[in-house]
C-alpha positions in Angstrom: -5.9 15.8 10.7 -8.1 12.9 9.4 -7.3 10.2 6.8 -9.1 10.1 3.5 -8.8 7.6 0.6 -10.1 8.2 -2.9 -9.6 5.3 -5.3 -10.9 2.9 -7.9 -10.2 -0.8 -8.3 -11.2 -4.0 -10.2 -14.3 -4.2 -8.1 -16.1 -1.1 -9.6 -14.0 0.1 -12.5 -13.7 -1.5 -16.0 -10.2 -2.6 -16.9 -10.2 0.0 -19.7 -10.7 2.8 -17.1 -8.0 1.4 -14.8 -5.6 1.3 -17.7 -6.1 5.0 -18.3 -5.9 6.0 -14.7 -2.8 3.9 -13.8 0.3 6.2 -13.5 3.9 5.2 -13.1 7.3 6.9 -12.9 7.4 10.7 -13.2 3.7 10.9 -13.9 3.0 9.2 -10.5 5.5 11.5 -8.7 3.8 14.6 -10.2 0.4 13.4 -9.0 1.8 12.7 -5.5 3.3 16.2 -5.3 0.2 18.0 -6.6 -2.1 16.1 -4.1 0.3 16.9 -1.2 0.2 20.6 -2.2 -3.6 20.8 -2.5 -5.6 22.9 -0.1 -6.7 21.0 3.1 -4.1 18.2 2.4 -1.1 17.8 4.7 0.4 14.5 3.4 -0.2 12.0 0.6 0.5 8.5 -0.5 -0.4 6.9 -3.9 -0.9 3.1 -4.2 -1.0 2.1 -7.9 -1.1 -1.6 -8.8 -2.4 -3.8 -11.6 -5.9 -3.7 -10.2 -6.2 -0.5 -8.2 -5.2 3.2 -8.0 -5.7 4.8 -4.5 -4.8 8.1 -3.1 -4.4 8.3 0.7 -4.2 11.8 2.2 -4.1 13.5 5.6 -6.8 16.2 5.4 -8.2 19.0 7.4 -11.6 19.2 5.6 -13.4 16.4 4.0 -15.4 18.0 1.1 -12.6 20.3 -0.1 -10.0 17.5 -0.1 -12.3 15.1 -1.9 -13.0 17.6 -4.6 -9.3 18.5 -5.0 -8.1 14.9 -5.2 -10.8 13.9 -7.7 -10.0 16.8 -9.9 -6.2 16.1 -9.8 -6.7 12.4 -10.5 -8.8 13.4 -13.5 -6.4 15.9 -14.8 -3.3 13.7 -14.5 -5.0 10.6 -16.0 -6.8 12.7 -18.6 -10.0 10.8 -17.8 -12.9 13.3 -17.7 -14.3 13.8 -14.2 -17.8 12.8 -15.3 -16.5 9.5 -16.5 -14.2 8.9 -13.6 -16.5 9.8 -10.7 -18.9 6.8 -11.0 -15.9 4.4 -10.7 -14.5 6.1 -7.5 -15.0 5.1 -3.9 -14.2 7.3 -0.9 -13.5 6.3 2.7 -12.8 8.6 5.6 -11.3 8.4 9.1 -11.9 4.9 10.6 -13.3 3.5 7.4 -10.2 4.7 5.5 -8.0 2.9 8.0 -10.0 -0.3 7.8 -9.8 -0.2 4.0 -6.0 0.2 4.1 -5.8 -2.8 6.4 -8.0 -4.9 4.1 -5.9 -3.9 1.1 -2.6 -4.9 3.0 -4.1 -8.2 4.1 -5.1 -9.1 0.6 -8.9 -9.1 1.2 -9.5 -6.4 -1.4 -7.4 -8.0 -4.1 -8.6 -9.7 -7.2 -6.8 -12.8 -5.8 -7.8 -12.9 -2.1 -4.7 -13.1 0.0 -2.3 -12.5 -2.9 1.3 -12.0 -1.8 2.4 -9.0 -3.9 0.4 -6.3 -2.3 2.6 -5.9 0.7 5.6 -5.2 -1.5 3.6 -2.7 -3.5 2.4 -0.9 -0.4 6.0 -0.9 1.0 7.2 0.7 -2.3 4.4 3.3 -2.2 5.4 4.3 1.4 9.0 4.5 0.4 8.2 6.6 -2.7 6.1 9.1 -0.6 8.8 9.2 2.1 11.5 9.9 -0.6 9.3 12.6 -2.2 8.7 14.3 1.2 4.9 13.8 1.0 4.5 11.2 3.8 3.2 12.7 7.0 3.4 11.2 10.4 -0.2 9.9 10.4 0.1 8.1 7.0 3.5 6.7 8.0 2.1 5.2 11.2 -0.9 3.8 9.4 1.4 2.3 6.7 3.4 0.5 9.3 0.2 -0.7 10.9 -1.0 -2.1 7.6 2.3 -3.8 6.8 2.2 -5.5 10.3 -1.3 -6.7 9.8 -0.4 -8.0 6.3 2.6 -9.9 7.6 0.5 -11.5 10.4 -2.1 -12.5 7.8 0.5 -14.4 5.8 2.1 -15.9 8.9 -0.9 -16.9 10.8 -3.7 -17.8 8.4 -4.3 -20.2 5.5 -5.1 -17.1 3.3 -1.4 -16.1 3.7 -0.1 -19.7 3.5 -1.7 -20.1 0.1 0.7 -17.5 -1.3 -1.7 -16.9 -4.3 -0.9 -14.3 -6.8 -2.2 -13.2 -10.2 0.7 -15.0 -11.7 -0.1 -18.4 -10.1 -3.8 -18.1 -10.8 -3.2 -16.9 -14.4 -0.8 -19.8 -15.1 -3.4 -22.3 -13.7 -6.0 -20.8 -16.0 -3.6 -21.0 -19.0 -2.8 -24.6 -18.2 -6.5 -25.5 -18.2 -6.8 -23.8 -21.6 -3.8 -25.7 -23.0 -4.8 -29.1 -21.8 -8.6 -28.9 -21.6 -8.4 -30.3 -18.0 -7.4 -29.3 -14.5 -3.8 -28.2 -14.0 -1.4 -30.7 -12.4 1.8 -30.3 -10.4 3.9 -29.8 -13.6 1.1 -28.1 -15.4 3.3 -26.8 -18.2 5.2 -30.0 -18.9 6.2 -30.1 -22.5 5.0 -26.6 -23.2 7.1 -23.8 -24.8 6.6 -20.6 -22.8 7.5 -17.0 -23.9 7.6 -14.3 -21.2 7.5 -10.8 -22.5 8.9 -8.3 -20.0 11.7 -8.4 -17.4 10.3 -6.5 -14.4 9.3 -7.8 -11.0 6.1 -9.5 -12.3 8.0 -11.2 -15.0 10.5 -12.4 -12.5 7.7 -14.1 -10.5 6.3 -15.5 -13.8 9.7 -17.0 -14.8 10.1 -18.7 -11.5 6.6 -20.1 -11.6 6.9 -21.3 -15.2 10.2 -23.1 -14.3 8.5 -24.8 -11.3 5.6 -25.8 -13.6 7.9 -27.9 -15.7 7.9 -25.9 -19.0 10.0 -27.6 -21.8 11.5 -24.3 -22.9 11.5 -20.8 -21.5 12.3 -17.6 -23.4 12.3 -14.1 -22.0 12.0 -11.1 -24.4 12.5 -7.6 -23.3 13.5 -4.2 -24.7 16.4 -4.3 -22.3 18.5 -7.2 -23.4 20.8 -7.5 -20.3 17.7 -7.7 -18.0 16.2 -10.4 -20.2 19.5 -12.3 -20.1 19.8 -12.1 -16.3 16.2 -13.1 -15.8 16.3 -16.0 -18.2 19.6 -17.3 -16.7 17.9 -17.5 -13.3 15.6 -20.2 -14.5 17.8 -21.9 -17.2 16.0 -20.2 -20.0 17.2 -18.1 -23.0 16.9 -14.4 -23.8 15.6 -12.8 -27.0 15.0 -9.4 -28.6 11.6 -7.8 -28.9 12.3 -7.3 -32.6 11.9 -11.1 -33.1 8.5 -11.1 -31.4 6.6 -12.6 -34.4 8.9 -15.7 -34.6 9.0 -16.0 -30.8 5.2 -16.1 -30.6 5.1 -18.6 -33.5 7.3 -21.0 -31.6 5.4 -20.7 -28.3 2.4 -22.5 -26.8 2.0 -19.9 -24.1 2.8 -16.2 -24.1 2.8 -14.3 -20.8 3.1 -10.6 -20.9 3.7 -8.1 -18.1 5.8 -5.2 -19.4 4.1 -2.2 -17.9 4.3 -0.4 -21.2 1.9 2.4 -21.9 0.5 0.9 -25.2 -0.1 -2.5 -26.7 3.0 -4.5 -27.1 1.3 -7.4 -29.0 -1.1 -6.4 -31.8 -3.6 -8.5 -33.7 -1.4 -8.2 -36.8 1.5 -9.6 -34.8 -0.4 -12.6 -33.7 -1.8 -13.3 -37.2 1.7 -13.1 -38.6 2.9 -15.5 -35.9 0.2 -18.0 -36.6 1.1 -17.9 -40.3 4.7 -18.8 -39.5 3.9 -21.9 -37.5 5.6 -24.8 -39.2 3.1 -27.4 -38.1 -0.5 -27.4 -36.9 -1.1 -27.5 -33.2 -4.0 -29.3 -31.6 -3.9 -26.9 -28.6 -4.6 -23.2 -29.1 -2.1 -20.5 -28.7 -2.7 -19.1 -25.3 -1.8 -15.5 -24.3 -1.9 -14.5 -20.7 -1.9 -10.7 -20.3 -1.1 -9.8 -16.7 -0.2 -6.1 -17.4 -2.1 -3.0 -16.6 -2.4 -1.2 -18.9 -2.9 -4.2 -21.2 0.0 -5.4 -23.3 -2.1 -7.4 -25.7 -4.7 -5.8 -28.1 -8.1 -7.1 -27.0 -8.8 -7.9 -30.7 -6.4 -10.8 -30.4 -9.0 -12.7 -28.5 -11.2 -12.9 -31.6 -8.6 -14.7 -33.7 -9.3 -18.4 -34.5 -6.9 -20.7 -32.7 -6.0 -18.1 -30.0 -7.2 -17.9 -26.4 -6.5 -14.5 -24.7 -6.8 -14.2 -20.9 -6.4 -10.8 -19.2 -7.3 -9.4 -15.8 -10.9 -9.0 -16.7 -11.1 -12.6 -17.8 -9.4 -13.9 -14.6 -11.9 -11.9 -12.5 -14.8 -13.5 -14.3 -13.3 -17.1 -14.2 -15.3 -19.2 -11.7 -12.5 -21.8 -11.7 -9.7 -19.3 -11.0 -9.9 -19.9 -7.2 -9.8 -16.2 -6.3 -11.9 -16.6 -3.2 -10.9 -18.4 0.0 -13.4 -19.9 2.5 -15.4 -17.8 4.9 -13.5 -19.2 7.9 -10.1 -18.0 6.5 -11.5 -14.5 5.7 -13.0 -14.3 9.3 -9.6 -15.1 10.7 -8.0 -12.3 8.7 -10.7 -9.9 9.8 -9.9 -10.8 13.5 -6.2 -9.9 12.9 -7.3 -6.6 11.3 -9.5 -5.9 14.3 -6.8 -6.7 16.8 -4.2 -4.5 15.1 -6.7 -1.6 14.7 -7.7 -1.8 18.4 -4.1 -1.8 19.5 -3.4 1.2 17.2 -6.4 3.2 18.5 -5.5 2.4 22.1 -1.9 3.6 21.6 -3.2 6.8 19.9 -5.6 7.5 22.7 -2.8 7.0 25.2 -0.5 9.3 23.2 -3.2 12.0 23.0 -3.1 12.5 26.8 0.6 13.2 26.8 0.3 17.0 26.2 -2.1 17.2 29.2 0.4 15.3 31.4 3.2 17.5 30.3 1.1 20.6 31.0 0.3 19.3 34.5 4.0 18.7 35.3 4.9 22.1 33.9 2.3 23.7 36.2 3.6 21.8 39.2 7.2 22.8 38.4 6.0 26.4 38.2 4.4 26.2 41.6 7.6 24.7 43.1 9.7 27.4 41.5 7.5 30.1 42.9 7.6 28.6 46.4 11.4 28.2 46.3 11.7 31.9 45.2 9.5 33.0 48.1 11.4 30.8 50.6 14.8 32.1 49.4 13.5 35.7 50.1 12.4 34.9 53.6 15.1 32.6 54.9 18.8 33.1 54.9 19.9 29.5 53.9 23.3 28.6 52.7 23.5 27.2 49.2 23.9 23.6 50.3 20.8 23.7 52.5 18.8 25.5 49.8 19.8 22.8 47.3 18.5 20.1 49.6 15.2 21.9 50.0 14.9 22.2 46.3 15.5 18.5 45.8 13.0 17.5 48.5 10.2 19.7 47.1 10.8 18.4 43.6 10.9 14.8 44.8 7.6 15.2 46.7 6.0 16.7 43.6 7.2 13.9 41.3 6.0 11.3 43.7 2.6 12.9 44.1 2.1 13.2 40.3 3.6 9.8 39.3 0.7 7.5 40.0 -2.0 9.9 38.6 -0.1 10.5 35.4 0.7 6.8 34.8 -2.9 5.9 35.5 -4.4 8.5 33.3 -2.3 7.2 30.4 -3.5 3.7 31.0 -7.1 4.8 31.2 -6.8 6.9 28.1 -6.0 3.8 26.1 -9.4 2.4 26.9 -12.7 3.3 25.2 -14.0 6.6 26.5 -10.5 7.4 27.8 -10.8 11.1 26.7 -13.0 11.7 29.7 -10.1 11.0 32.1 -8.0 13.6 30.3 -10.8 16.1 30.6 -11.1 15.4 34.3 -7.4 15.9 34.8 -7.5 19.3 33.1 -10.5 20.4 35.2 -9.2 19.1 38.5 -5.8 20.9 38.1 -7.3 24.0 36.3 -4.9 23.5 33.4 -4.8 26.3 30.7 -6.1 24.8 27.4 -3.7 27.0 25.5 -0.8 25.5 27.3 -2.0 21.9 26.5 -2.4 23.0 22.8 1.1 24.5 22.7 2.6 21.3 23.9 0.6 19.2 21.4 1.8 21.6 18.6 5.4 21.3 19.7 5.1 17.5 19.5 3.7 17.7 16.0 6.4 20.1 14.8 9.1 17.9 16.3 7.6 14.8 14.6 7.9 16.6 11.2 11.4 17.9 11.8 13.5 15.1 10.4 11.5 15.0 7.1 11.6 18.8 6.8 15.3 18.8 7.3 15.7 16.0 4.8 13.8 18.0 2.3 15.9 21.0 3.0 19.1 19.0 2.5 17.8 17.7 -0.8 17.1 21.3 -2.0 13.3 20.9 -2.0 
């Protein structure tokens, strides 16, 4: 099986298209299951974030799997295939693995090195595992990517920056409010409204509190979540039904609800501006970090309002979305190290069926000789047991060094030639080697299969 990724991201797809393709909850689970059940697909993982939607799959055939995945993504997102195809990218085998590593290390994010992608990848792996669609290959690659991402954050300045869309977005908002570069307490004296109470909102609330906001209000459709989040930063909770008054009282509104439609319309903002009790020299700034967008794009055309969304952040030269070349090169070195170690381990593991087949053949020869000896000599059971031990001990000692060495050599480039040599020298039956490999694959899938059976799937 080979690894295939089909996806679209902020790099090549308009935000409007990403909005339509982004799936969550049950819709995402249905896509995951349909991909896993497609012809030529043995396992699937879907990574859906605010600036990418990617389907990773273990596939037997490239062209059939690509066609099936593209058709399923189009059907589930209701974006016509002709409109979707120009936005898609496809990576296969080693390129797919390299892409996953780049994503996990933050090199493919809108904010290079952003810290949220590791959690999002971990959640995607967990979801696929829970749904029974995560095969051994994708599971191993997921762990590899998480390890590379952790090293990036621990060992490089890209990771140390801890940048995220939230931090970059708030810096852009602070510039728009003050007309100058943001300072340490960049929201000092400002009234901030956060709309939404999910994980992105939690990061926003913590960042706003650190930035010295004068007041912080959290509005959500779920009141108890808003109260809990607001209390964590000394703020106050509010109902979404009061949105017009809440916006009227704010200098900055940050939205990140994950809702399927616009939460803040142009009419809502117009009504809020009309309710302001005193003129403000600074504009009303709305920072929309949601995908799909929470704020109607028409809001950006209202006088006295500045709207910043993901598209605007990507086009902002001052946003600081790109680290220096030296930092990126260091991350790529980590990716190369992890990939090389992974490939070496895979090559070493690939020779195991041949080694097992060799030992099985040696055991068969010993058993045949022992049977022949038992028929010719009248040995008592104690003596026969000693002969058996000696013959098996000699065989084990003779095979130990060659089998250990061939595993070591298999981990090096061109290592498959040593495995071939072992099969030829000992005249091993290819069918026996294949049977051992298949047994290993079946055993690797056994726990997940049993889990699915216990869950009634």
